[in-house]
C-alpha positions as CSV (number, residue, x, y, z in Angstrom):
1,X,166.0,167.4,129.7
2,X,169.2,167.0,131.7
3,X,171.7,167.1,128.9
4,X,172.5,165.8,125.5
5,X,171.2,162.4,124.5
6,X,173.7,159.7,123.8
7,X,173.9,159.3,120.0
8,X,174.9,156.0,118.5
9,X,175.8,155.8,114.8
10,X,176.7,152.9,112.5
11,X,179.5,153.4,110.0
12,X,181.0,150.6,108.0
13,X,179.5,148.0,110.3
14,X,181.0,149.7,113.4
15,X,179.2,151.3,116.3
16,X,180.2,154.9,117.1
17,X,179.2,156.8,120.2
18,X,179.0,160.5,119.7
19,X,180.0,162.7,122.7
20,X,179.6,166.1,121.1
21,X,178.1,168.4,123.7
22,X,179.1,166.3,126.7
23,X,181.3,167.5,129.6
24,X,184.4,165.4,130.2
25,X,182.9,163.7,133.3
26,X,179.6,163.0,131.6
27,X,181.3,161.5,128.6
28,X,183.5,159.3,130.7
29,X,180.6,158.1,132.9
30,X,178.5,157.3,129.8
31,X,181.5,155.4,128.2
32,X,182.1,153.5,131.5
33,X,178.5,152.5,131.6
34,X,178.5,151.4,128.0
35,X,181.7,149.3,128.6
36,X,179.8,147.4,131.3
37,X,177.0,146.2,129.0
38,X,177.2,142.6,128.0
39,X,176.2,143.6,124.5
40,X,179.1,146.1,124.2
41,X,180.8,145.3,120.9
42,X,184.4,143.9,120.7
43,X,185.4,147.1,118.8
44,X,183.6,150.4,118.6
45,X,184.4,154.0,117.9
46,X,184.2,157.1,120.1
47,X,183.5,160.4,118.6
48,X,185.1,162.9,121.0
49,X,185.3,165.7,118.5
50,X,188.3,167.8,117.7
51,X,187.7,170.7,120.0
52,X,189.0,174.1,118.9
53,X,192.6,175.2,118.8
54,X,191.5,178.8,119.3
55,X,189.6,177.9,122.5
56,X,192.6,175.9,123.8
57,X,190.7,172.5,123.9
58,X,192.0,170.9,120.6
59,X,191.7,167.1,121.1
60,X,191.4,167.5,124.8
61,X,188.3,165.4,125.3
62,X,189.9,162.6,123.3
63,X,193.1,162.8,125.4
64,X,191.0,162.7,128.6
65,X,188.9,159.7,127.6
66,X,191.9,157.7,126.3
67,X,193.7,158.5,129.6
68,X,190.7,157.3,131.7
69,X,190.3,154.1,129.6
70,X,194.0,153.4,129.9
71,X,194.0,153.9,133.6
72,X,190.7,152.2,134.5
73,X,190.5,149.5,131.8
74,X,194.1,148.6,131.1
75,X,193.1,145.5,129.0
76,X,191.4,147.7,126.5
77,X,193.2,149.2,123.6
78,X,192.5,152.8,122.4
79,X,193.5,153.5,118.8
80,X,193.2,157.0,117.2
81,X,191.5,157.0,113.8
82,X,194.2,157.9,111.3
83,X,191.6,159.6,109.1
84,X,189.8,161.7,111.7
85,X,191.5,163.1,114.8
86,X,188.1,163.5,116.5
87,X,187.5,159.8,116.6
88,X,189.3,156.9,118.4
89,X,188.5,153.2,118.6
90,X,188.3,150.9,121.6
91,X,189.1,147.2,121.2
92,X,188.5,144.5,123.8
93,X,190.9,141.6,124.0
94,X,189.8,138.3,122.5
């Protein structure tokens, strides 16, 4: 096996993609591929995880992915989950 399998979860009717165990580049490439699917939902969640403050990577994957989406997909909106710092949402314009 080459790496972690992409895990999709459903929570309150919303699709969540779990990137625990992914490198920054692998997480972005998988997210970019998912955004290209015609069946990609209008709004979905990304589980980037919180990282670890002790290891110096607290919320770093989230920051990286949001930065990449903002740069490469400027029409999309990234919204941090107010209840869980390790999750953010991506919304497509109507």
